[in-house]
N, C-alpha and C positions, 0 to 999 in steps of 0.2 A: 348431307351437310352442306355441300357446295351449292346446291339449289337453294337451300334455306338462306345462306349468306348472300346469294345473288339477289334474292327477293328483298332481304333486309337492306342490302346495299342500294338497291334501286329506290326503295322507300325512303331511306335516309337522304339520298340524292335529291329526290323530289321534295322532301320536307325542307331541305336547304335552299330550294328554289331552282334547282337544276332541271334540265329538260332531257327526256329520253332520247330525243333526236340528236343530241350532242354526242351520243355514244358512237355514232357513225364516223366521228372525227378521230377515233382511236387509230393511230397509224400502224395497224397490225399487219404483219406479213405472214405468209404461209398458213393461213387459217384453214385451208383444206386439209393440212396434216393433222390439225386438231380434230376435225370432224372424222377423218379416216381412223384416227386412233380410237375414238369412242366406238365407231362402227365395228372395228375388228375386236376390240375388247369385249363387247357385249353381244357379238354375233352368236356365240355358243348358247345364249339363252333361248334361241329359236331353233337350234339344231336338234335333230333326232337321229336315232339309230346309229349307223356306222360313222356318220359325220360327227356326231357328238362323241363317240368313242375315240375318234381321231383327235378331237379337241382335248379330250381328257388325257390321252397318251402324250400329246405334245403341248401340254398346258404351259410349259416354260416358254414356248414360242408365242402362244396366245397372250401371254403376259408381256414378254419382252418387246415384241414388234410394236404394239400400241404405245407402250411407255417410251420407247426410243423415238417414235414419230412425234409424240407429244413433247418430249424434252427438246427435240430438234426445233420444233415450232416455237417453243418458249425461248430457247436460247437465241434464235434468230430475231427475237423481239426484245432483247435486252435494252434496246434504245428506249423502251417504255419501262421506267424504273420499277414499277410494281411487279413486272414479269419475273424479276429475280426471286421474289418471295414465292410466287406461284411455282416456279421451277424447283425451288428448294423443297417445297412441300411435296411435289410430285416425286422428286428424287428420294426423299425420306420414305415415302410409301413404297417405292420400288425396292429400296434396300431391305426393308423388313419383309416384304413379300419374297424377294430373292432368298433371303436367309432362312425362310421357313417353308421351303418346298413349294414355292410359287403361289402361296395363298396368304391372305392377310389374316393374322391371328386376331381373334376377338375375345375379350374378357367375358367369362361366364358371369362373374360378379356384376359387371357393368350391365350385361343383358338383364339380369334379375332386377337390378336397381331401376332400369328403364321400363320394366314390365314387358320385355320382349323375349321372354323365355321360350315362346313358340318357335323361335329361330334356332334354338339349340340343336335340334335334330339335324339341320343342314350342316352345322359345324363338324359333325361327326360322320357325314356322308363323304366317302372318298371320291365320289363322282361329282361332287359340288366343286366347281372350279374357282370360286372366288374367296372363300373364307374357311378358316379352321379355328378350333378352340385353342385358347391360350392354355398351355400346360407347363409342366416342369422342364420340358425340352425346348420350349419356345426361346428363340434368340431375339435379342433387341426388343424385349417386351415393352420398353418405354416408347417405342415407335409404333406399336400395334394399336388396334382399336380398343383402347382402354379408358377413354374419357366418356363418362355417361352424361347424357342430357335427359334427365328423367322428367316425368310429369311434375308440374303442370305445363311444361313445354308442350305445345299442341302436337308435335310430331316427335315423340321421344326417339332417341337414337344413341348409338355408340360411335365414337369417331376417334381418329388418331391425331397426334400432334402435326403430322403431315397434312391432314385435312384442314386443321385449324390454320396452318401456315399458308396453304393455298387460298383458303377463304379470306384471310386477312389481305393477301396480295390482291385478290379480286375486289375486295372492299375499297382498298386504296386506289386501285385503277379506276373504278367506277366513280369514286368521289372526285378524282382529279378531272375526269372528262365530263362529269355532270355538274360543273361549276355553276353557281348562280349567275344570272345575267350581270349583276352588279360587279361580281368578282372578275368576270371576263373583261368588262369595260376598264376596270382599274388595271388589270394585267396588260391589256393592249396599249395602255398609255405609258407603260414603263420604258 
């Protein structure tokens, strides 16, 4: 979802007359923590054998460390207004994952609607580290991956309100820094 919104945000920014090169002007701090968080969170995808078993055993740590690194980086960038929305979305996702055994619950109904039934098997695999099926024991269901984006959307998916909140923050951030040339000239004369 986030990648889709990133692409849409960039296209809207370009359509408005903004320039991609203006994004280097974003006064972001601690960006290395953002990259580290993603590296740690998705490292288990390439692990095998005893290392994968260790990641499964300590999944709470594989979830918590990257989320805390990411939240730290976002909080240190609250001088950028849209970062508050991004951080709120990340926090909402972490809370629902924490409440449900360190995995993001996914709606089976939403998977069917998006024609992604092939992913159901993973949701019931105890060794899959990232998602689980929404069921009667799921806590905070409204924060889970329950929002379908079915065809004709080119990349059907299921996402959470946290994903949507993060994506909106990213959209506002990109729009602010990819201002059209005319808007920049008007702004600098204030």
